[in-house]
Residue, then its C-alpha position, 0 to 999 in steps of 0.5 A: m499500500r502506498s503512503m499518502a501525502k498531506i499537501y498544502v496546496a500554494s498558489s493565487w486566488r487568480n491561479a487557473y491552473q490551481p482547482d484542478t491540482v487540488r482536484a487530482l491531488v485528492t483524486a489520487g488519494h492525498e488530503v489536500f489543504d485548498f485555501r479556496h475551500p478549507w477544511k470544515g467551519y473555516e472561512p477563506f481569508h480575503w483582507a476586505d473583512i478587516d477593511e473594504r478599503w485594503q487596496q489604499w492601506s498606507v503602510e501604518e494601517y497595514r501593520k494595524g491591519m495584520l494586528h486585526p483579529i480577523a488577521e491573527e485568526k485566519f493567519g493561525h489555520d493556514f500556519e496550522a495547515m502548513e505545520w500539518a502537510d508533509v509536502c507543499v505543492l508551489v502552483l505557478p503563477c502565483g504572489r508573496s504569500a505563497h512563495a513565502e509559505a513555500g520558503w517557510f516549507a524549504g526552511a522546516g525541511k519539508k518537501v517543495i514541489v514547483y509546478m510550473p504549466e507554462p514558463q516562467e521568468p527563470e527564478l535561481m532561488y529555486k534550486m532551494f526546492d525540491a523539484v520544477v515540474q510541468t505536468q501534473e503528472e510528474v507532480l503525482g509521480l514525486l509524491e509517489g516517489k517515482 
């Protein structure tokens, strides 16, 4: 019997590949944290939950927003999911949060697979991750030890 992984999918709300990636991982039998549809009882985080004008925040407002009880709670939930997971699948293209999450996984000694379904600007620091792949089949193969 093969061992299934606990996977944290790090990506962007705008990433069109993220839903299919989650679906493929779940179909293959892995446990997956999907920030778009997190665990039962946990709603996804949106800065607008704190302030509708969050995109116009000054640095001082940003610092205050980071300390807001909603931000504290949602960060705690996401970080618990990161600690729970064995593997991070970084689905490109994505932004700062997903890259910070993947960096945390690498620093924690956990496996990071960069899934790059379309060409991206080269990034030297991806050398700290375990693999850069182009297909879901390659992601699944790495998770199965192939």
